[in-house]
N, C-alpha and C positions, 0 to 999 in steps of 0.2 A: 415552335421552332427549337427552343432550348429546354424541352421537357425530357424527362427520363423515359427510357424505353419501358422500364418496369417501375411503376409508381411505388413510393414508399408507404409502408403501413403507418397508421397513426402513432404508434409507440416510437418508431424510429424518427418520425417527424418531430415529435416532442423532444426527443433526445437531442436532435440537431438544433433545436431552438436554443437550448442552453449550452450545447457544445457542438460547434460546427464540425462537419465531417473532415474538412481540411485544416482545422485549427483556427484559433482566434487571430493569429498573425496574418494568415492569408485573407481572412475576412476583413481585417482592418486595412490591409494593403489594397484590397479591391475597392473599398469605399474611398480611400485616400486618392487613388488614381482616378476614380470617377469624379471626385471633387476637383482635383487639379486640372483635369482635362475639359472642364466646362468652358465653352467658348464665351467668356465674359471677362470683364476687368477684374484684377485681383481685389480691388476695393469692394466691388459688388458681391463677389463670391464670399469674401471674408465677412462682410456685413450680413449677408444672408445666413452664413453659418453661425455667427454670433447671435443673431435673432433666434435661430433654432435652439441654441444652447440656453439662452435666457428663458425661452418658453418651456424647455425641458424641466426647469426648476419650478415651474408653476404647479399648483395643486390641482389644476383643471384637467385631470386625466380624461382621455377620450376626445378632447377637442384640440390637442396640441397641434395637429397637422393643420386644422382650419385656422387656428390662431397664427401659426408661423406663415402660412400663405397670405393671410390678410396683412400682417405687419410687414412682410417683405414687399408686398405690393405698395403699401403706404409709403415706405421708405425707399422704394426703388431698388431693392436688393434682389439678388438672384434667388428665385423660388426653389429650384432643386437643391441648392446648397443649404437653404434653411431647413428643408425636410431632412437632409442628411445630418444637420446639426441637432435635430431632435433625437437622434439615435444615441446621444449622450445619456439620455434617460432610458434605461433598459432595466430588465428584471434584476440585474446584478447591481446596478448603481442606485436604483430607487431607495432601497433601505438606508443607504448611507446618506443620500440627499435628504430624505425625509427626517431622519433623526437629527442631522446637523441643522436643518432648517428649523425644526421645532426648538432645538436648543438655542439657536440664535434669536428666534422669535420670542421665546420666553425671557431671554436676557434683555432684549430691547423693550419688552412690555413690563419689565420688573416683576415677573412671575417666578416664584421659587421653584415649584414643581406642580405636577398635576396629580390628583388622586386617581390613579389608574384603576384601582379596584372599583370605585364608584362609576367611573366613566365606561369601563368595559361592561359592567353588568347592566348599566342603564341603556346601552345601545340596543341590546336585544330585547329588553322588557318594556321600555318606555315607548309610547306612541310618538312622542315628539322627537324624532330622529335628529333633526337639525340642531336642536338645543344641546344634544349630547356631543355633537361634533364641534360645536363652537369653541370649546376650550382647546381643541387640537387644530382646527382649521385656521384660526386667526394667527397664532404663532407660525404655523406652517407657511401661510401666505406671506407674512412680513419677512420671515427668515429666508424664504425662497426668493423674494425680491432682492435682498442683499446678496445672497450667494449667487443668484442668477446673473446679477449685474457684474459682480467680480469675475466670474468665469467667462461671461460673454466678452468682457473687456480684454481679458487675457487671450481668449481664443481668437478674437479679431486680429490682434497684432501677430499672433503666432501663425495663424493660417495665411494671412497676407504675406508674411515673410517667407513661409515655406513655399507658397505658390510662386512667388517671384524667383526663388532659388530653383524650383522645379522647371519653370519655363526658361530660365536662363541656361540651365544645363541642357535642356532639350534643344534649344536653338544652337548651342555650341556643337552638339552632335549632328545637327543638320536634319532633324526629324521634322 
């Protein structure tokens, strides 16, 4: 129903993945309105979104959606809002999230620094792949827990407040 008459070629699709056709502002406003118009309580929507934000900081790429659906179901939060919350983790924000998480994780674990020359060369030549990721994964995991919790807490209160304002203004207008 909402398909293009003339499909885009793969190069244009990849360009729009990193830079939307109508800009980032319109893309952001689209997801904000979808989030604010979900027919559920502001608490449930904000809790779902914060669960999605928390999971976006986890190093378990590929199963973020499954994790956010499961935890939203466990805590009784809104599932679509948790999926929208995972969009905090995207190709633009992941490098910042990962470097900050590794830095915080190294600080928490009292590690000074990693020997990147050894770890990068060992990843490609050593058969024990998991042992070479261990110095990076553990700080990434613990740093992601701390950052994810902080951002989830802030996003819960922010989203709940903004949804209450949005719904209050909407009811004043009589929509």
